[in-house]
N, C-alpha and C positions, 0 to 999 in steps of 0.2 A: 824277532818277528813271530807273530801267533800263527800257526799254520791251520788252513781250514779243510776239511775232508770232505769230499761228495758223499753222498747218501750211498752210491755203489761202493765206495771205497770202504766205508765204516762197514757196509754188510758183508763185504768180501774179508775183512779182516776178522769179523765176528765169525764167519763161517769157517775160517782157519784155524781161529782160536778153539772153535769146538772140537776140531778133530787131531789136535795135537796134545802131548803129553807133558807139555811145559808149565810153569807157574805164569799167571797175568804178567808179572813184572819181568821176567825173561822174555815172554813172547813181545811185550810191548817195546822192550829195549831192541830186540833183534829187528822190529818193523819200525823203529824210530818214530814211537808214537808213545804219547805219555800215558803211563799206567793208570792214572786217574782219568784219562780221557777215555779210555777203553772200558775202565770199570763203569762209568757214566753212560757209554754207549750199550752196554749189556743192560744195565738199568734200565735205559730207556725202550729198548727193543722188548724187554719183559713187559713193561708195564703198558707200552702202546703200540707194539708191533713196528712195522715199517715205517709208517706215519710219522710216529715219535722220533726216528732217526733223522728225518729231512730238518734241514735248518729252516727255520720260519721266515718268510718274507719280510714281516713287521713284527713288534713287540704284541702280545697278546694282553688284551686288557680283562681284567676279571671285575666282576660287580664285587661292592663292599660287603653285601650280605654273604656272599660265597666266601670270602677271604676271612669272615668273623666265623663262619660256620667250622671252616677247617683249622682254623687257630683254636677254636673251642674244643674240637673233637682231638686235636693234637697235644693240648694241655691237658685234657681229663684222660688221656690214655685210652678212648674208648675204641680207636681201632689202630693197628700198626700203621707206622707211615708210608709203606708201599700201598695200603688199602685207602688211605687219605688222598693220595696222589690220583689213583684211579677213580675213587668215587667222586671227586671235586676236578677231575680232567686237569690237573696242574701238571704242566711239563716237567718240572724238577725239583728237587728237595731243597736246593737253594732258595728257590722261591718262596716256598712255604716256610722256612726258616728266616727269611726276611720277613715275612708277615707276623710270625710270631714275635720276633724282636719290636716290629712296628707296634703291633697293638698289645703290647706286654702291659700290664697292669692298666689296662683302660686308656691308654694313652693314644690319641688320634693323630693319624699321618699328618706332618706339618712339610709344608713344601720348603725347602731350603732357600733362603733369600740370597740371590745373586749378586753380589756387589758390582754395583757399574762402574767402569772406567770413568774417571774425571776426563773432562775435556783438555786439550793441550791448550797452554798459556802461552802465548807469544812473549817476547822480550818486551815489546812495548807495552803488552799488558801488565807485564811484570812489574816496569818502573811506574808505571802509573799505580798500581797496588801498592807499592813501598810507599810512593808521594802520599798517597791518600791516607795511608795508616798512621805516618808521619804528622800530617795534619790534623788529625783527629787523636793524637797523644797516646796511640797504640791500644785504642779502644776497640778491641776485636768484636765487641757484642753488637757495635754499630755496622760491623761489616754485614750481618746476615740481614739488615732492616735494608741494605742496599742492595740485597739480592744476590750477592755472591756467594756461591756454597764451597768456597776453597779455603777455609779458615785455617787447618793446619798447613798447608801450603803457603798461605800469607804468612803466617808465622816464620815458617821456614826461610821464606823470602828476605823478610824483614829482618831477621837474626842474622842473617849471611851478610847484609849489606848495609846495614846502619853501622856506621862508626861511632865513636866516642863523642865526637861534637855531631850535633844533628843537622849540620848544613848539607843540604841538598847539593851543593854544587861542587862539592870537594870528595864526593866518594864515587866509586865504579861499582857497578853490580858484579859479581863473579861469575857470571854465567853467561 
């Protein structure tokens, strides 16, 4: 389970780390904090002070023009990465890297298509579907015209339930 740390805990750990002569890894292990987390907090504090250590209430939205300018500066090596984060008020390096990948070679952001779950098909509906397919000589193309958007599942139903002889009365559906 991912542990979340309060702003005061982060600040206390950063203050303690400043006053010890241990390596970041040793200090992080001693305090049961990931070394990457501690390193990120240091970076956030250096770039934006205490406000950058606070956990945001909601995700920040950036205008597309700002994203493109930041990516252009990053690609052309006009500024060091830390300065790009400061200039465009970007919270973290991973955000900038995601934009670089996203806008690489002129590719626009494309939302991922989320596959919708099909509705549950009742036992009686399955029987009706199998009967319909048998009546229409396995013409799955006509199934779309009927308005049923279940072709892969219909094929599965019929392949499981149709015996060698196609008499409807002498077979049972295996589900």
